[in-house]
Structures are given as structure tokens and as C-alpha cells.
N, C-alpha and C positions, 0 to 999 in steps of 0.2 A: 413491316411488309407492305408493299405497294397492292393495296386493293381495288385500283380504278380499272374500269373495262377496259378495254383498248380502245374502243370509239371514243373514251374520254382521255385518253393520253396523247394519241396519233390522227392526225390527217395527212392525206396524200395527197400530191400535186402531179399531175400529169403533163406536159405540153405534147401538144399533139398537131401536127398539120399533115392532113392527106394520106392519115397511117391506113385507112380501109379497114379489114379485118383485125389488124393487131390491137387495136383501141379496144375492141370487143371480147378479143381473146385473152388480153390483158387484165381486162374486168373480171373476165370471169375466173381467170386464176385467181384475182385479189377474193372474191367472193369465197373462195375456199378455204381461205386461210383461219386459224381458230382462233376464235372469240373475235372474228370481225364485224359481228352484227353491227348494224348504224353508224359503222365508221363513216366519216366525210370523205369523198373522192374530190377534189375539184381537178375538173378537165378544163385545160388553159387553150383552147384551141384556135388554131388559124388557120383551118381547112377551107380551099375553094374548090373543089372536088365534087361532083355530086355524091359518088358513090361513098367516099371516106363521110360526108355529112349525112349521108343514110344509116351507116353503120353507128354515128354517134347518135342518132335517134333510138335504133333501136338497142343501143349501150344503156341509155337513159330508162328505155321501157322497161328491159328485161332484168335489170339487177336492181330496181330503184325500191324492192322489199328487203334486199339484207344490204343496201348499201346507200348513205346517203349522197347521191350523186348530184354536182353541179358545173354547169357548162358556162366558162366566161371567156373574155376576148384573149386571145393572145397573140403570139408575133415570132421574133425569132426565138430560140430556146432561153435565153436570159432574161429575154422581156417576159416571156411566157410564166418562167419559174417566178420573176418578181411578183407578176398581178397574181399569181396562187398565192403566195406566200403571204401577201397582204392582208388575206383572209384567213389566215391561221388563228385559232385561240388556244388550242389543245398546246402542251408541254413541248410536244414532238412533232416534226413535220418531216416526211418523206417525200423526198423529189425521186419519180421514178419516169422512166421513159418508156413509152405505147408499145416498143417492142420487147420489153422485159418481160418475161414470165416467170411468175414464181411457182415453180411445181413443188418445191418445201413447203408442206401446209403449217408449219409452227413457227415460220421463220422471222414474220411478223413480232408476234408475241416476244422471241427470242431477243432480237436485237434493241427491242425498246427496253427490256431489263439491264442492260449495260450502263445506262446511264451516261453516255458518254456525249462528249459536244458534237461529233461527226464519227457515225458507223458508215461502213461501206462492206461489199461482199465480190469474192470472185465471180466470173462468168464462165458458164459454157455456151458453146455455139456450135455451127456447122463441122460437120466433118471436115478435116484438111485445115482449118483454121483456129483449133482451141490451142496450138502451140504458141499463137499471139496474144492471146490472155493470158498463159503463163507465164511468157514474157512479162505482160504488163504486172502479172502478180509479184514477182521480181522487183520490179520499178517503184510498185510501190512501198514496198520493204524498203527499199533503199530509200526513198521520199521520207518515211519517217528518222530513218538513221540523219536525214540530211537537215531534218527540220523543218520540211515543205510537203506535207501532207498531201497525196494524189488520189482524190475520192473521183471515177468516173461518175459523170453527170445520171448516168442510168440508175444508178441507186446508191442514194445519199440522203442518209437519216440523220438530219440536224436535231440538235435541241433548239428549239424555238428563240430562247433569250439569246444562244451563242450564237446563232445565225445571224440575227439582228446585231449583236456586238460587234461585228466584222464586217456589217455595212451591209448585206444580203446581195442577191444578184444585181449587177451594174446593168440595168436595159442598154447601156450604149456598147457593150461587149459582143462579140459577133464570133470569136473563136476560141476555144479551149475556157471557155468562161467557168468548167465545171474547176478544172485547176485553179484557175486566176482565185476562184474562193475559197476552196478547200484548202489551200497553201497556208492560208490566213489562221488556219485552227492551231492551237496548241498539239504537239505532237503526242504529248501525255495523255491529251482528250480526245485521242484518233484512236478507232478501232476497227481492224479488220477482222470480220466474221467468217471463219473457216469454215464454208459450207459448201454443198451441192446442189443442185436444184435451183439455180438462176439462171435461164438460159434466156440468149437473145441471137437475133439475126447478126449474119456474117454480113451483111449489104454494104456497112462502110467500109470492107476492106475489099470486097469486091468493086466499089463504084469508083474509091479514090487510088487503092493499092496498097498493099501493104509497107513498101517503102515511104511512100508519104506519110501514111499515119505514124511510123517510126521516126520519121524526120519531124515532123511538127510536135512529137512529143519530147523531142531534145530542143526545141525550139523553143517550146513551152519553157522549159526549164530553165536554157539560158536568159529568156527574158522574163523572168520570174518578178524582177522587180521593174518593170517597164510598161504602164499602164496601158501604153498607146500600141502597143504590141497585140493585144488582145482585143482592140477596138477595129484593128483589120479583120478581114475575111479569109484572105490568104489563100483564095480559090476554093476555099472549103462547100461554099454552097454555090459554086459555079457549075 
């Protein structure tokens, strides 16, 4: 039986840029996770908005007694995740986006116990957009069958050793970097933990449109063996 405390098993890495109150609320829900006391949270921040910077400061101040929070320099998501991952010394690391809210309080204890190379979860979002994530659920299951696991970067729990074995995040990738990395994991060591209580904003679908998001999903699969594809932004950051 593994008797290590969660803080000795897990480090959380959060890429962040101009997230405003999201980062504060995200850490608030993390702090309510069962057994989370003392767990290291690395915020890899690239904010240049004064309000967002104030929320980062407030986050450090308000949660410093329940979490071990560090703020480091970030960049694009792949660069931010890589920067954070270089500091991880625990057996597992969780890449969590700043707009992911962990409503289910025992979630992190549960997913670590799988001892898989990569674990992800389904998401819930705003009314009118949940059907898109249910479509993503089907895509994820299909990705396992095809041998190219798809884990959304919003929640990727890696075994640290396995993460480095597949090279870690490539800082030159600016598009679909989450799929580019997760597809390298052996399907036998990939787990989709069926749960509720993981909420995120629908802002990506609102900003880019559903058709665009579906199109990039298909294009990413078709170009899975083309590294150059993932190094272009394809208008995503425009």
C-alpha cells in the first residue's frame, strides 16, 4: 500500500496568461481537495495585465498556508508547461489549466492511485456547449483504439518518468501541443477517469467557433506524425 502523502506524490503545473480571477478560483478549488495540504503548485505565468498580476499576488497570499505556491516565468502553453515540469521532483505531475475548476474534492487522490503514465478526465462546461465535450469523450475513446491517446492539456496527470521518456513539452509548439505530446503515450498506460465535477469555461468555443475547434481536432490527428504542423499557430492565437 502506498502511504505517501499527496504532497509527496504530486506537483501541479498551471500555465497562466492574463487569467484574471480564474487563477484565484482555480487555486481555491485545489485547496479544497482531500489531502492536498502542502502540495506544490507551480504557476507558470506570462501575464502583462495589471488586474491579472494582482490576482496572482492575491492567490499567493491567500493560499500560502494550504499550498506551496511558486510563480515562475511562462510563455506560450507548451513553454509554460515545460518550464514548470523542469522543477518537478515528485513521481507525478498534473498539468492543469487556470480555468479548470475541480469541484470534486477527492479527485486528485483518486487519479494518482491509478499509477498510469497519463490520466485525464471528461469536462463539464456552460449550458449549450456540453455536447461538444461529449463529442470529445467519444474522440478520446477512439484515440485509444487507434493507439494515439488524446488528453486535453487542461487536465493531464503524467507519471513524471514517463513524461520525460517521451521528451516532455516542446517549447516550439504553438498549436495542439497537448495532443502532440499525449499521443506518444502507450494506450495501455493511458486512463480516462470517468467522473463529473471538472468544470471549465466555454470561452474557446465562443471565441473560435465550434466548427474551427472540430476542424483543428481532425487536422491534428491527420498530421500527428508531422512535427512542423504543431509549430505553426494556425490562427489560434490571432
